C-alpha positions as CSV (number, residue, x, y, z in Angstrom):
1,M,139.1,43.3,63.5
2,A,139.5,40.4,65.8
3,V,142.2,40.1,68.5
4,T,145.3,38.4,67.2
5,K,148.1,39.7,69.4
6,A,148.9,41.5,72.6
7,V,149.4,45.1,71.2
8,F,150.9,46.5,74.4
9,T,153.9,44.2,74.3
10,E,155.6,46.2,71.6
11,G,156.1,49.8,70.6
12,S,156.6,52.9,72.8
13,V,155.5,52.3,76.4
14,L,154.9,56.0,76.9
15,R,152.7,56.2,73.8
16,H,150.6,53.3,75.0
17,V,150.2,54.9,78.5
18,V,149.3,58.3,77.0
19,F,146.9,56.8,74.5
20,M,145.1,54.5,76.9
21,T,144.9,57.2,79.6
22,S,143.7,59.9,77.2
23,T,140.9,57.7,75.7
24,S,139.9,56.4,79.1
25,A,140.0,60.0,80.6
26,T,138.0,61.4,77.6
27,S,135.3,58.7,78.2
28,L,135.2,59.5,82.0
29,L,135.3,63.2,81.4
30,S,132.3,63.0,79.1
31,I,130.4,61.1,81.8
32,F,131.5,63.3,84.6
33,L,130.6,66.5,82.6
34,I,127.1,65.2,82.2
35,E,126.9,64.7,86.0
36,V,128.1,68.2,86.4
37,L,125.5,69.5,83.9
38,T,122.9,67.4,85.8
39,V,123.8,69.2,89.0
40,V,123.6,72.6,87.1
41,Y,120.2,71.8,85.8
42,I,119.0,70.8,89.2
43,A,120.5,73.9,90.7
44,M,118.6,76.0,88.2
45,L,115.4,74.8,89.9
46,R,116.6,76.8,93.0
47,D,115.8,74.1,95.5
48,D,118.6,73.1,97.9
49,S,116.7,70.0,98.9
50,L,116.9,68.6,95.4
51,L,120.7,69.1,95.3
52,A,121.0,67.4,98.7
53,A,118.8,64.6,97.5
54,F,121.0,64.1,94.4
55,A,124.1,64.0,96.6
56,V,122.5,61.3,98.8
57,A,121.3,59.3,95.8
58,K,124.7,59.4,94.2
59,T,126.3,58.2,97.4
60,L,124.0,55.1,97.4
61,M,124.6,54.5,93.7
62,F,128.3,54.6,94.4
63,F,127.9,51.3,96.3
64,I,126.6,49.4,93.2
65,I,128.9,51.2,90.8
66,S,131.9,50.3,93.0
67,M,131.0,46.7,92.8
68,I,130.6,46.9,89.0
69,L,134.0,48.6,88.6
70,G,135.7,46.0,90.9
71,I,134.4,43.1,88.7
72,A,135.2,45.0,85.5
73,V,138.9,45.7,86.4
74,A,139.2,42.0,87.5
75,V,137.9,40.9,84.1
76,S,140.3,43.3,82.4
77,S,143.2,42.0,84.3
78,T,142.5,38.3,83.6
79,V,141.7,38.9,79.9
80,S,144.8,41.1,79.3
81,R,147.1,38.5,80.9
82,A,145.5,35.7,78.7
83,L,146.2,37.8,75.6
84,G,149.7,38.6,76.7
85,S,150.3,34.9,77.2
86,G,149.2,34.2,73.6
87,V,146.0,32.3,74.4
88,P,143.1,34.4,72.8
89,D,140.6,31.6,73.1
90,Q,141.0,31.7,76.9
91,A,140.6,35.5,76.8
92,R,137.3,35.1,74.9
93,R,136.0,32.6,77.4
94,L,137.0,34.8,80.4
95,A,135.4,37.8,78.8
96,S,132.1,36.0,78.3
97,S,132.1,34.5,81.7
98,G,133.0,37.8,83.2
99,L,130.0,39.5,81.5
100,L,127.6,36.9,82.9
101,L,129.2,37.2,86.4
102,G,128.8,41.0,86.3
103,I,125.2,40.9,85.3
104,I,124.2,38.4,88.0
105,A,126.1,40.2,90.8
106,T,124.6,43.6,89.8
107,V,121.1,42.3,89.8
108,C,121.6,40.9,93.3
109,G,123.2,44.1,94.5
110,A,120.5,46.3,93.1
111,V,117.7,44.2,94.6
112,L,119.5,44.3,98.0
113,E,119.7,48.1,97.9
114,L,116.1,48.5,96.9
115,I,115.0,46.4,99.9
116,F,116.8,48.7,102.4
117,L,116.4,51.9,100.4
118,D,114.3,54.0,102.7
119,S,116.4,53.4,105.8
120,A,119.6,54.0,103.8
121,I,118.4,57.4,102.5
122,R,117.4,58.5,106.0
123,M,120.8,57.4,107.4
124,L,122.5,59.7,105.0
125,G,120.4,62.7,106.1
126,G,117.6,62.5,103.5
127,E,114.5,63.9,105.1
128,G,111.2,65.4,103.9
129,S,111.3,66.5,100.2
130,S,115.0,65.4,99.9
131,F,113.9,61.9,101.0
132,T,111.1,61.7,98.4
133,A,113.3,63.0,95.5
134,A,116.2,60.7,96.3
135,R,113.8,57.7,96.5
136,E,112.2,58.5,93.2
137,Y,115.6,58.8,91.5
138,L,117.0,55.6,92.9
139,W,114.0,53.5,91.9
140,L,114.9,54.4,88.3
141,A,118.7,54.4,88.6
142,L,119.2,51.1,90.5
143,P,117.5,48.9,87.9
144,A,119.5,50.8,85.2
145,S,122.7,49.7,87.0
146,V,122.4,46.3,85.3
147,L,122.8,48.0,82.0
148,V,125.7,50.0,83.4
149,A,127.3,46.7,84.4
150,V,127.2,45.5,80.7
151,E,128.5,48.9,79.6
152,Q,131.5,49.0,82.0
153,L,132.4,45.3,81.5
154,C,132.4,45.8,77.7
155,V,134.5,49.0,78.0
156,Q,137.1,47.2,80.2
157,I,137.2,44.2,77.9
158,L,137.8,46.4,74.9
159,R,140.6,48.2,76.7
160,S,142.2,45.0,77.8
161,A,142.6,44.1,74.1
162,G,143.8,47.6,73.0
163,F,140.5,48.8,71.6
164,G,140.7,52.1,73.4
165,K,138.8,54.1,70.7
166,Q,135.8,51.7,70.7
167,A,135.7,51.8,74.5
168,M,135.7,55.6,74.3
169,W,132.9,55.7,71.8
170,T,130.8,53.4,73.9
171,L,130.9,55.9,76.8
172,L,130.6,59.0,74.5
173,T,127.4,57.6,73.1
174,A,126.0,57.4,76.6
175,T,127.0,60.9,77.2
176,A,125.3,62.2,74.1
177,A,122.1,60.4,75.0
178,V,121.9,61.9,78.5
179,A,123.1,65.3,77.3
180,I,120.0,65.5,75.1
181,A,117.6,64.0,77.6
182,D,118.7,65.8,80.8
183,P,117.6,69.4,80.0
184,L,114.4,68.2,78.3
185,L,113.3,66.1,81.2
186,I,114.7,68.1,84.2
187,I,114.0,71.6,82.9
188,V,111.5,71.6,80.0
189,F,109.2,69.0,81.4
190,D,110.0,70.0,85.0
191,L,110.5,66.4,86.2
192,G,113.4,67.2,88.5
193,L,115.3,64.1,89.8
194,V,112.7,61.8,88.1
195,G,113.8,63.3,84.8
196,A,117.4,62.7,85.7
197,G,116.6,59.1,86.5
198,I,114.9,58.5,83.2
199,A,117.8,60.1,81.3
200,Y,120.2,57.8,83.2
201,L,118.2,54.7,82.2
202,V,118.0,55.7,78.5
203,S,121.7,56.4,78.3
204,S,122.7,53.2,80.0
205,L,120.6,51.2,77.5
206,V,122.2,52.9,74.5
207,S,125.8,52.4,75.7
208,A,125.3,48.8,76.8
209,C,124.0,47.8,73.4
210,L,126.9,49.6,71.6
211,G,129.5,48.2,74.0
212,F,128.3,44.6,73.5
213,Y,128.3,45.2,69.7
214,Y,131.9,46.3,69.8
215,V,133.0,43.3,72.0
216,H,131.0,40.8,70.0
217,R,131.4,42.0,66.4
218,V,134.6,44.1,66.3
219,A,136.9,42.7,69.0
220,R,135.3,39.2,68.7
221,L,136.0,38.6,72.4
222,T,132.8,36.6,73.1
223,C,132.0,33.0,72.8
224,R,129.3,30.6,74.0
225,V,129.5,30.3,77.7
226,S,130.4,26.7,78.6
227,L,129.0,25.3,81.8
228,T,132.1,23.0,81.8
229,H,134.5,26.0,82.1
230,L,132.1,28.5,83.8
231,S,132.9,27.6,87.4
232,G,136.6,27.7,86.7
233,D,136.4,31.0,84.9
234,I,134.4,32.6,87.6
235,S,136.9,31.3,90.2
236,T,139.8,32.8,88.2
237,I,138.0,36.2,87.9
238,G,136.7,36.0,91.4
239,R,140.2,35.7,92.9
240,T,140.8,39.3,91.7
241,A,137.2,40.5,91.6
242,V,136.1,39.7,95.2
243,P,139.0,41.6,96.9
244,A,138.7,44.4,94.3
245,V,134.9,44.8,95.0
246,I,135.4,44.7,98.7
247,G,138.1,47.3,98.4
248,N,135.9,49.5,96.1
249,L,133.0,49.2,98.5
250,A,135.1,51.0,101.1
251,T,134.9,54.2,99.2
252,P,131.2,54.7,99.4
253,V,131.3,53.7,103.1
254,G,133.8,56.5,103.7
255,I,131.7,58.9,101.7
256,A,128.6,57.9,103.6
257,Y,130.4,58.7,106.9
258,V,131.5,62.1,105.5
259,M,127.9,62.8,104.4
260,A,126.6,61.9,107.9
261,A,129.3,64.1,109.5
262,M,128.4,67.0,107.2
263,A,124.6,66.7,107.7
264,P,124.5,68.7,111.0
265,F,125.9,71.7,109.2
266,G,122.8,72.0,107.0
267,S,121.5,71.3,103.5
268,Q,123.8,74.0,102.0
269,A,126.9,72.1,103.3
270,L,125.5,68.8,102.1
271,A,124.8,70.3,98.7
272,A,128.4,71.6,98.5
273,I,129.7,68.0,99.0
274,G,127.6,66.9,96.1
275,V,129.1,69.7,94.0
276,I,132.6,69.0,95.1
277,D,132.2,65.4,94.1
278,R,131.2,66.4,90.6
279,V,134.1,68.9,90.3
280,I,136.6,66.2,91.5
281,Q,135.3,63.9,88.8
282,V,135.9,66.4,86.1
283,A,139.1,68.0,87.3
284,F,140.8,64.7,88.1
285,C,139.3,62.5,85.4
286,V,142.8,61.5,84.4
287,V,143.4,60.1,87.9
288,F,140.3,58.1,87.8
289,A,141.3,56.8,84.4
290,L,144.7,55.5,85.5
291,P,143.6,51.9,86.6
292,G,141.5,51.3,83.5
293,A,144.4,52.5,81.3
294,L,147.3,50.9,83.2
295,I,146.0,47.5,84.0
296,P,145.7,46.2,80.4
297,I,149.3,47.4,79.7
298,L,150.7,45.8,82.8
299,G,148.7,42.7,82.3
300,Q,149.8,42.0,78.8
301,N,153.5,42.7,79.5
302,L,153.4,40.6,82.7
303,G,151.8,37.8,80.7
304,A,154.6,38.1,78.1
305,M,157.3,38.4,80.9
306,N,158.4,41.8,79.7
307,T,159.4,43.1,83.1
308,T,161.3,46.2,81.9
309,R,158.3,47.4,80.0
310,V,156.2,47.0,83.1
311,S,158.6,49.2,85.1
312,H,158.7,51.8,82.3
313,A,154.9,51.9,82.2
314,V,154.6,52.6,85.9
315,K,157.2,55.3,85.8
316,A,155.5,57.0,82.9
317,T,152.2,57.0,84.8
318,Y,153.8,58.6,87.8
319,G,155.1,61.4,85.6
320,L,151.8,61.9,84.0
321,L,150.0,62.1,87.4
322,I,152.4,64.8,88.7
323,C,152.2,67.0,85.5
324,Y,148.4,66.7,85.2
325,G,147.8,67.2,89.0
326,A,149.8,70.4,89.0
327,A,147.8,71.9,86.2
328,A,144.5,70.8,87.6
329,S,145.3,72.2,91.0
330,L,146.2,75.6,89.6
331,L,143.0,75.7,87.5
332,L,140.9,75.0,90.6
333,I,142.5,77.9,92.5
334,L,141.9,80.3,89.5
335,L,138.3,79.2,88.8
336,A,137.0,78.9,92.4
337,E,134.7,81.9,92.2
338,P,133.3,81.2,88.7
339,L,132.6,77.6,89.6
340,A,130.8,78.7,92.8
341,R,128.5,81.0,90.8
342,L,127.9,78.3,88.2
343,F,126.6,75.8,90.8
344,H,124.8,78.5,92.8
345,V,126.8,77.5,96.0
346,S,125.9,79.8,98.9
347,G,126.2,80.2,102.7
348,E,128.0,77.4,104.5
349,G,128.3,75.5,101.2
350,L,130.3,78.4,99.7
351,I,132.8,78.3,102.6
352,V,133.3,74.5,102.1
353,F,133.6,74.8,98.3
354,S,136.1,77.7,98.5
355,A,138.4,75.7,100.9
356,F,138.3,72.7,98.6
357,C,139.3,74.8,95.5
358,R,142.3,76.2,97.5
359,W,143.7,72.9,98.9
360,G,141.8,70.0,97.3
361,G,143.7,69.9,94.0
362,F,147.1,69.4,95.7
363,L,145.7,66.7,98.0
364,W,143.9,64.9,95.2
365,T,147.1,64.7,93.2
366,L,148.7,62.9,96.0
367,I,145.6,60.7,96.5
368,G,146.1,59.7,92.8
369,L,149.2,57.6,94.0
370,Q,146.7,55.1,95.4
371,F,145.1,54.6,91.9
372,I,148.5,53.7,90.5
373,A,149.2,51.4,93.4
374,T,145.8,49.7,92.8
375,S,146.8,49.0,89.2
376,I,150.0,47.4,90.4
377,F,148.4,45.2,93.0
378,L,145.7,43.9,90.7
379,S,148.1,43.3,87.8
380,M,150.7,41.5,90.0
381,G,148.2,39.1,91.6
382,R,147.9,40.9,95.0
383,P,144.2,42.0,95.0
384,M,144.0,41.6,98.8
385,Y,146.2,44.7,99.1
386,V,143.4,46.6,97.2
387,T,141.0,45.5,99.9
388,L,143.4,46.4,102.7
389,F,144.1,50.0,101.5
390,G,140.6,50.6,100.4
391,W,139.3,49.9,103.9
392,L,142.2,51.7,105.5
393,R,141.3,54.8,103.5
394,A,137.6,54.5,104.5
395,S,138.4,53.9,108.2
396,L,141.6,55.2,109.7
397,G,142.1,57.5,106.7
398,T,138.7,59.0,107.1
399,V,136.9,58.6,110.5
400,P,139.5,60.1,112.9
401,F,140.5,62.9,110.5
402,V,136.9,63.8,109.7
403,W,135.9,63.7,113.4
404,Y,138.7,65.9,114.5
405,G,138.1,68.2,111.6
406,A,134.5,68.6,112.4
407,Q,135.2,69.4,116.1
408,A,138.0,71.8,115.4
409,F,137.1,73.5,112.1
410,G,133.4,72.8,111.4
411,S,132.2,71.9,107.9
412,V,135.5,72.8,106.3
413,G,137.3,70.4,108.7
414,V,135.0,67.6,107.6
415,M,136.0,68.0,103.9
416,L,139.7,68.7,104.4
417,G,140.0,66.0,107.1
418,Q,138.8,63.4,104.6
419,L,141.3,64.5,101.9
420,L,144.2,64.7,104.3
421,G,143.6,61.2,105.8
422,N,143.2,59.7,102.3
423,T,146.5,61.2,101.3
424,V,148.3,59.5,104.2
425,V,146.9,56.1,103.1
426,A,147.8,56.8,99.4
427,F,151.5,57.3,100.4
428,C,151.5,54.0,102.3
429,A,149.9,52.2,99.3
430,C,152.5,53.7,97.0
431,W,155.3,52.5,99.2
432,L,154.0,48.9,99.4
433,A,153.5,48.9,95.6
434,H,157.1,49.8,95.1
435,L,158.3,47.0,97.4
436,L,156.0,44.6,95.5
437,M,157.5,45.6,92.1
438,K,161.0,45.0,93.5
439,K,160.0,41.5,94.6
440,V,158.1,40.5,91.4
441,L,160.2,42.3,88.8
442,G,163.6,42.3,90.5
443,N,165.8,45.3,91.3
444,E,167.3,45.5,87.8
445,A,164.0,45.9,86.1
446,I,162.8,48.9,88.2
447,H,166.0,51.0,88.0
């Protein structure tokens, strides 16, 4: 079935929001669960240095993944607007040019990280066996990031056209591949993080191939890349992609600072941060899914000038965030001890993890406001606001709070300081997004 119309410009707005969020969240949940299982498999080896190495490696991978996601949401935003405006040929051209741009940018980013890999690992606290394990994993995972770029771009292109199920199946296939490979390579063949890296490479290849098949054969959103239009298409995408990428890169910078601040408290505390990151991904997969779900809906309706539907979509998303966040926060409190046992968290790490389960859910629900604000900024042509608040979150929303937390409350203060500072920035982003909506849509549309 090829794209013929902008599907989000008619029908129930709430249904579109719930459908796109649920399919996006299901995809993310499957990926995040695999990361959690990977941590569990590594923890079963009873080696804290491997858990610490995985946390360091994932922090460095976050840089390249943040760049990929920034380009992907920019492509989604431009493609959905083209579809909403009734010009599918332009949407196909933008999707094809976006795929090429994403591949080239990811190759450059991966090569750059590999050049400075050793010093980057040491900067994040990787020493001895942790350094070796992280290095071996990243030499497999960073080249695989090119395949991840194809996968993520295809997923966002599919979502921009309303093919939420195909996007979901693309990521579920990757999950199935790594679910089979991880226990075999990590546990049975005792390859540790090398096994995890091989599994990551295989799953990326499978999902990239399936995603491109869906975009090319099902959605028919590809065309021959024309050199005549390429520079113009890249410029169009780049106006959103560059600020989005720069804004996304702030997140791993902030995390890297947190890792460095946590390192003096020992490998158990570092390992706990890695576990907390995986738990956040699973518990708040709906929050992470919001931009990918909301941007296509906003983009198509803005392209069609349906301002009232844009406002209704944002309001529905706020309601979804509050309801989901309350449920997730309660579950974290109730499941704190079982989760700690599952991940074999102990010593200083157990103290950090327990504090997160008690307070982290509430704070992360509020941090989710920034994800909705990001969707609004990108859809309404204000990508520089994404950059601004991304770096505010990583700097003023992280450094002073983490520094004071470490001095006053030790390892727990590092973790909670980051969350509290990020919450303050999220409120500011939400406020500015509301003002932007009033300016773009008008007072009548948002009431």
